[in-house]
PLY file of the C-alpha trace (Angstrom):
ply
format ascii 1.0
element vertex 67
property float x
property float y
property float z
element edge 66
property int vertex1
property int vertex2
end_header
-14.41 11.08 -2.14
-16.61 11.16 0.96
-16.44 8.45 3.64
-18.51 8.68 6.82
-19.14 12.36 6.14
-15.43 13.15 5.80
-14.05 14.35 2.45
-10.76 12.97 1.14
-8.74 13.60 -2.01
-7.90 10.42 -3.94
-4.14 9.85 -4.33
-3.08 10.09 -7.99
-0.58 11.99 -10.08
0.84 14.87 -8.08
-1.61 14.35 -5.18
0.26 12.02 -2.81
-0.15 13.64 0.62
-3.27 13.81 2.80
-5.19 11.57 0.42
-6.79 8.12 0.32
-5.43 5.25 -1.80
-7.79 4.56 -4.72
-8.25 0.85 -3.93
-8.96 1.65 -0.26
-11.66 4.01 -1.51
-13.21 1.16 -3.55
-11.95 2.41 -6.91
-10.51 0.04 -9.48
-7.15 1.71 -10.07
-3.96 2.35 -8.16
-1.38 0.17 -6.49
-2.34 -2.98 -4.61
-1.09 -3.61 -1.09
1.70 -6.13 -0.68
0.58 -9.34 0.99
3.84 -9.64 2.92
6.53 -7.62 4.71
9.49 -7.33 2.28
12.02 -6.92 5.09
12.71 -3.20 4.63
10.60 -0.04 4.20
9.68 0.81 0.60
11.80 3.96 0.84
14.88 1.70 1.11
13.95 -0.55 -1.85
14.66 0.67 -5.38
13.25 -2.22 -7.44
9.55 -3.06 -7.87
8.27 -5.79 -5.56
5.89 -8.63 -6.43
2.43 -8.43 -4.79
2.82 -11.92 -3.34
5.86 -13.14 -1.41
8.64 -14.84 -3.37
8.99 -18.55 -2.56
12.31 -18.01 -0.74
11.01 -15.21 1.51
9.45 -16.21 4.83
6.04 -14.67 5.44
5.98 -12.71 8.70
2.94 -12.39 10.91
1.38 -8.99 10.16
1.33 -8.31 13.91
5.15 -8.34 13.97
5.70 -6.30 10.81
6.40 -2.59 11.25
3.56 -0.17 10.58
0 1
1 2
2 3
3 4
4 5
5 6
6 7
7 8
8 9
9 10
10 11
11 12
12 13
13 14
14 15
15 16
16 17
17 18
18 19
19 20
20 21
21 22
22 23
23 24
24 25
25 26
26 27
27 28
28 29
29 30
30 31
31 32
32 33
33 34
34 35
35 36
36 37
37 38
38 39
39 40
40 41
41 42
42 43
43 44
44 45
45 46
46 47
47 48
48 49
49 50
50 51
51 52
52 53
53 54
54 55
55 56
56 57
57 58
58 59
59 60
60 61
61 62
62 63
63 64
64 65
65 66
């Protein structure tokens, strides 16, 4: 994948470091970004998360979320 003259590997399978997410690259596969901050980093959460916030979870301003 080439963006602005820079070459990137697309993240998939065993390629997970120094690569671009498929959807960010405009491809139609791969995980979708969450539309909310789940309260903890993904590395601390073992269960899958819904893409949209659950009704009982307050939505935080993206400016205050880590990252």
